[in-house]
VOBA-1610 file (N, C-alpha, C; in pm, whole numbers, padded with zeros to 5 digits, always signed):
BEGIN
Met+01724+01531+03630Met+01705+01458+03690Met+01581+01362+03563Ser+01564+01274+03550Ser+01543+01190+03430Ser+01343+01149+03484Trp+01284+01147+03370Trp+01171+01100+03383Trp+01144+01046+03315Thr+01010+00970+03311Thr+00958+00828+03210Thr+00807+00905+03202Asn+00787+00939+03061Asn+00689+01006+02985Asn+00569+00927+02977Ala+00442+00985+02901Ala+00331+00861+02925Ala+00329+00731+02828Asp+00455+00772+02710Asp+00460+00654+02607Asp+00551+00584+02664Gly+00650+00573+02770Gly+00688+00444+02868Gly+00840+00505+02815Leu+00859+00610+02752Leu+01002+00679+02696Leu+01068+00791+02847Thr+01240+00691+02799Thr+01307+00798+02937Thr+01324+00921+02887Val+01299+01010+02934Val+01343+01181+02917Val+01427+01244+02990Leu+01539+01266+02986Leu+01678+01298+03029Leu+01655+01454+03014Met+01732+01514+03139Met+01722+01629+03155Met+01854+01706+03181His+01912+01856+03140His+01996+01881+03207His+02122+01808+03094Glu+02217+01807+03175Glu+02337+01741+03136Glu+02312+01586+03124Glu+02252+01535+03152Glu+02242+01381+03173Glu+02262+01286+03039Gln+02325+01165+03028Gln+02351+01119+02883Gln+02317+00973+02908Gly+02256+00966+02793Gly+02210+00767+02761Gly+02331+00719+02779Glu+02310+00579+02809Glu+02458+00481+02810Glu+02453+00407+02678Val+02606+00433+02628Val+02620+00356+02524Val+02599+00248+02500Glu+02520+00168+02417Glu+02489+00078+02380Glu+02640-00056+02334Thr+02677-00119+02392Thr+02763-00224+02378Thr+02805-00364+02335Thr+02639-00387+02349Thr+02585-00531+02279Thr+02521-00540+02112Gly+02626-00495+02014Gly+02610-00457+01852Gly+02458-00531+01855Arg+02417-00451+01808Arg+02267-00528+01724Arg+02272-00508+01558Ala+02240-00604+01484Ala+02239-00640+01364Ala+02057-00598+01299Leu+02102-00522+01175Leu+01957-00486+01132Leu+01949-00561+00974Gly+01828-00613+00958Gly+01782-00724+00917Gly+01856-00675+00719Val+01919-00760+00735Val+02012-00745+00576Val+01924-00746+00495Arg+01822-00844+00440Arg+01725-00891+00351Arg+01667-00771+00290Gln+01647-00734+00196Gln+01557-00589+00158Gln+01443-00649+00011Thr+01307-00589+00039Thr+01231-00625-00058Thr+01177-00573-00171Leu+01113-00607-00243Leu+01106-00546-00324Leu+00974-00644-00424Val+00884-00514-00453Val+00736-00595-00514Val+00720-00502-00614Val+00709-00593-00718Val+00648-00543-00891Val+00513-00600-00894Glu+00434-00510-00927Glu+00312-00557-00986Glu+00304-00595-01187Leu+00262-00678-01187Leu+00230-00687-01351Leu+00049-00706-01300Ala+00001-00546-01373Ala-00097-00537-01340Ala-00186-00580-01449Asp-00141-00670-01601Asp-00236-00670-01679Asp-00150-00769-01828Ala-00158-00878-01765Ala-00089-00978-01851Ala-00082-00978-02043Thr-00192-00903-02071Thr-00233-00855-02233Thr-00145-00766-02269Thr-00059-00671-02225Thr+00009-00582-02235Thr+00148-00640-02248Leu+00147-00729-02241Leu+00305-00824-02263Leu+00373-00850-02427Ala+00474-00878-02450Ala+00528-00896-02565Ala+00620-00991-02560Thr+00674-01002-02700Thr+00761-01146-02658Thr+00916-01102-02612Ser+00931-01036-02625Ser+01050-00910-02578Ser+01009-00830-02480Tyr+01130-00772-02448Tyr+01118-00675-02300Tyr+01243-00554-02355Ser+01196-00438-02361Ser+01297-00373-02364Ser+01303-00188-02348Ala+01187-00188-02260Ala+01157-00051-02215Ala+01249-00004-02122Ala+01275+00128-02144Ala+01379+00200-01995Ala+01319+00222-01892Ala+01416+00190-01855Ala+01302+00229-01679Ala+01276+00349-01666Gly+01152+00428-01630Gly+01094+00579-01589Gly+01185+00568-01445Pro+01191+00712-01457Pro+01268+00782-01343Pro+01230+00748-01211Thr+01083+00714-01172Thr+01041+00601-01056Thr+01044+00502-01023Glu+01059+00421-01136Glu+01064+00279-01121Glu+01193+00199-01058Ala+01087+00139-00929Ala+01203+00072-00840Ala+01270-00056-00911Phe+01384-00058-00823Phe+01493-00165-00906Phe+01622-00277-00787Ile+01642-00342-00831Ile+01749-00403-00726Ile+01908-00338-00746Pro+01919-00281-00650Pro+02066-00215-00629Pro+02186-00320-00753Ala+02286-00266-00782Ala+02381-00315-00859Ala+02431-00396-00749Asn+02484-00550-00774Asn+02580-00641-00734Asn+02501-00670-00599Ala+02396-00655-00566Ala+02282-00716-00477Ala+02274-00940-00533Leu+02206-00933-00380Leu+02223-01119-00418Leu+02086-01143-00396Ile+02023-01171-00474Ile+01855-01230-00519Ile+01856-01364-00439Val+01785-01365-00333Val+01801-01537-00254Val+01673-01595-00226Glu+01548-01505-00308Glu+01433-01557-00320Glu+01305-01483-00400Ala+01220-01524-00476Ala+01135-01481-00537Ala+01049-01567-00543His+00916-01489-00546His+00783-01583-00552His+00675-01462-00679Phe+00593-01530-00756Phe+00524-01451-00798Phe+00405-01492-00740Ile+00266-01421-00751Ile+00175-01474-00711Ile+00043-01398-00824Thr-00011-01520-00804Thr-00116-01429-00907Thr-00268-01381-00861Glu-00309-01278-00857Glu-00409-01213-00844Glu-00524-01252-00925Thr-00498-01206-01037Thr-00635-01253-01152Thr-00539-01365-01251Gly-00663-01491-01260Gly-00595-01561-01327Gly-00525-01569-01456Phe-00445-01624-01502Phe-00399-01603-01640Phe-00467-01711-01742Thr-00524-01678-01904Thr-00561-01710-01976Thr-00483-01688-02054Ser-00503-01839-02205Ser-00438-01764-02326Ser-00525-01861-02388Gly-00535-01786-02558Gly-00621-01886-02645Gly-00477-02016-02704Gly-00355-02029-02603Gly-00255-02124-02662Gly-00177-02155-02569Ser-00081-02197-02569Ser+00019-02289-02426Ser+00086-02163-02372Ala+00059-02041-02343Ala+00131-01895-02290Ala+00228-01986-02166Val+00340-01895-02173Val+00462-01920-02093Val+00537-01770-02064Leu+00550-01785-01919Leu+00547-01619-01821Leu+00764-01650-01835Asp+00823-01560-01885Asp+00921-01555-01825Asp+00968-01429-01726Ile+01000-01408-01629Ile+01051-01302-01557Ile+01183-01264-01537Gly+01220-01170-01621Gly+01418-01097-01609Gly+01455-00981-01586Leu+01613-00959-01582Leu+01651-00872-01513Leu+01697-00758-01651Tyr+01668-00628-01633Tyr+01729-00571-01733Tyr+01784-00432-01676Asn+01871-00380-01751Asn+01932-00207-01677Asn+01851-00136-01720Ser+01895+00011-01697Ser+01809+00117-01710Ser+01728+00161-01841Ala+01855+00116-01940Ala+01804+00156-02068Ala+01702+00011-02142Gly+01696-00079-02060Gly+01588-00191-02106Gly+01676-00316-02175Thr+01793-00332-02164Thr+01853-00428-02205Thr+01898-00539-02121Ala+01885-00652-02143Ala+01852-00784-02058Ala+02018-00791-02001Ile+01993-00779-01856Ile+02108-00865-01752Ile+02100-00987-01829Asp+01949-01043-01770Asp+01899-01215-01781Asp+01760-01186-01793Ala+01731-01252-01936Ala+01598-01184-01946Ala+01504-01292-01911Asp+01536-01424-01831Asp+01457-01505-01779Asp+01508-01511-01662Gly+01633-01414-01615Gly+01667-01464-01452Gly+01637-01463-01321Val+01527-01446-01365Val+01401-01481-01174Val+01370-01615-01211Asp+01278-01603-01338Asp+01233-01699-01351Asp+01203-01747-01500Asn+01215-01910-01590Asn+01182-01896-01679Asn+01044-01989-01717Asp+01018-01998-01815Asp+00867-02103-01847Asp+00793-02121-01750Ile+00717-02018-01659Ile+00596-02072-01630Ile+00458-02122-01681Gly+00468-02250-01672Gly+00330-02274-01742Gly+00216-02227-01671Leu+00122-02208-01825Leu-00036-02151-01781Leu-00107-02205-01647Thr-00038-02358-01644Thr-00097-02422-01522Thr-00089-02335-01355Ala+00001-02301-01367Ala+00096-02287-01256Ala+00045-02122-01236Ile-00001-02035-01309Ile-00062-01922-01260Ile-00214-01911-01316Asp-00317-02009-01331Asp-00428-01985-01416Asp-00533-02002-01313Ala-00503-01944-01166Ala-00605-01922-01092Ala-00528-01845-00961Val-00617-01767-00882Val-00582-01635-00785Val-00575-01729-00709Gly-00440-01669-00644Gly-00388-01704-00526Gly-00265-01804-00546Glu-00254-01826-00685Glu-00124-01946-00672Glu-00012-01871-00648Val+00069-01993-00621Val+00230-01891-00590Val+00329-01999-00667Val+00425-01901-00726Val+00530-01989-00815Val+00648-01969-00723Lys+00744-02047-00689Lys+00842-02009-00616Lys+00969-01998-00745Cys+01022-01880-00804Cys+01107-01848-00893Cys+01281-01906-00863Asp+01322-01971-00980Asp+01406-02031-00966Asp+01496-02037-01064Gly+01501-01854-01136Gly+01595-01844-01235Gly+01747-01847-01161Ala+01827-01841-01275Ala+02000-01859-01238Ala+02013-01750-01128Leu+01951-01632-01119Leu+02008-01518-01085Leu+01909-01531-00926Val+01817-01630-00892Val+01732-01626-00747Val+01855-01733-00658Asp+01972-01820-00695Asp+01996-01895-00579Asp+02080-01837-00467Gly+02084-01705-00523Gly+02235-01645-00413Gly+02377-01654-00457Thr+02367-01711-00570Thr+02530-01757-00599Thr+02606-01691-00710Ala+02515-01548-00724Ala+02587-01485-00838Ala+02487-01332-00792Thr+02547-01236-00850Thr+02458-01065-00821Thr+02418-01043-00939Val+02362-00941-00883Val+02214-00863-01069Val+02363-00857-01150Gly+02460-00833-01113Gly+02575-00726-01174Gly+02609-00625-01133Thr+02688-00543-01215Thr+02778-00412-01179Thr+02602-00284-01172Ser+02555-00318-01268Ser+02413-00222-01290Ser+02288-00230-01213Asp+02223-00169-01162Asp+02082-00135-01078Asp+01959-00261-01189Ala+01907-00340-01126Ala+01844-00430-01181Ala+01676-00404-01190Tyr+01639-00379-01279Tyr+01489-00417-01319Tyr+01409-00470-01374Val+01269-00551-01333Val+01249-00629-01308Val+01102-00614-01516Gly+01170-00707-01573Gly+01059-00710-01703Gly+00967-00807-01701Phe+00852-00886-01796Phe+00775-00972-01810Phe+00766-00983-01935Arg+00807-01105-02005Arg+00760-01133-02163Arg+00664-01266-02162Tyr+00657-01307-02275Tyr+00570-01400-02298Tyr+00650-01505-02404Thr+00623-01595-02434Thr+00647-01703-02526Thr+00554-01779-02533Thr+00541-01854-02703Thr+00446-01956-02727Thr+00324-01904-02793Ala+00246-01814-02688Ala+00110-01754-02711Ala+00081-01616-02643Ala+00015-01554-02662Ala-00035-01414-02603Ala-00136-01457-02506Tyr-00118-01373-02357Tyr-00216-01370-02277Tyr-00368-01336-02316Thr-00425-01368-02272Thr-00621-01280-02284Thr-00626-01241-02115Ala-00553-01285-02037Ala-00655-01225-01903Ala-00524-01265-01810Gly-00486-01172-01696Gly-00378-01228-01574Gly-00327-01101-01540Ser-00315-01124-01409Ser-00251-01021-01327Ser-00153-01074-01184Gly-00063-01040-01141Gly-00015-01100-01071Gly+00103-00965-00987Lys+00194-01038-00875Lys+00274-01004-00806Lys+00371-01056-00803Leu+00520-01017-00827Leu+00621-01089-00808Leu+00723-00997-00692Val+00739-01138-00559Val+00775-01064-00456Val+00915-01113-00447Ile+01036-01010-00457Ile+01193-01041-00475Ile+01245-00998-00310Glu+01345-01081-00261Glu+01403-01058-00164Glu+01539-01072-00190Tyr+01652-00989-00199Tyr+01736-00978-00168Tyr+01863-00913-00063Ile+01988-00929-00069Ile+02070-00895+00030Ile+02179-00760-00032Leu+02206-00630+00003Leu+02283-00591-00037Leu+02445-00572-00026Val+02502-00612-00088Val+02645-00640-00071Val+02774-00539-00038
//
C-alpha cells in the first residue's frame, strides 16, 4: 500500500510500481557558460594561452545562440581601447579570435552595468564552434586598458 510522506512524495511499498510516463518531456537544450574577465589591465594584443585542466569550455560542434558581456567595473584606457572576444582551442590557437565579438568600443563598457549584446560570426547560431572544444579568450586592440572587469555569458546548444 502506497502512502504520501511529509514532502508530498508518494512512497511505493512492496511490489507496487510507478506508472510509466507516456507524454515525453523535453529537457532544456540551451546550456550556459559564464566567463569572468577579472582584470582588463592583464590583457594583451593577442591571446595564446593554453587552457588549464579546470577551465570551462564550449563543447565541440556546439552552436552559440546568444552572448552578452556585462561590465562589472568600468573600463578605462589612456587611448581608444577596443575589446575583442574570441574562441581558442585547448592549445591557445585561435578558432576565431573575434568570433564572439569584434571591436567593442570603450564607451560601450565604461560604466558599471552596461551590457553588450555580442554579434560575432560564431554567435548567430548558423555555424558551430568547430570540431575542437572552444575556450574563451579576450584581447585588446589600439590601446591597453587601465581598469575594467566584466562577465561574459554565452548560451549555446549541443549538437
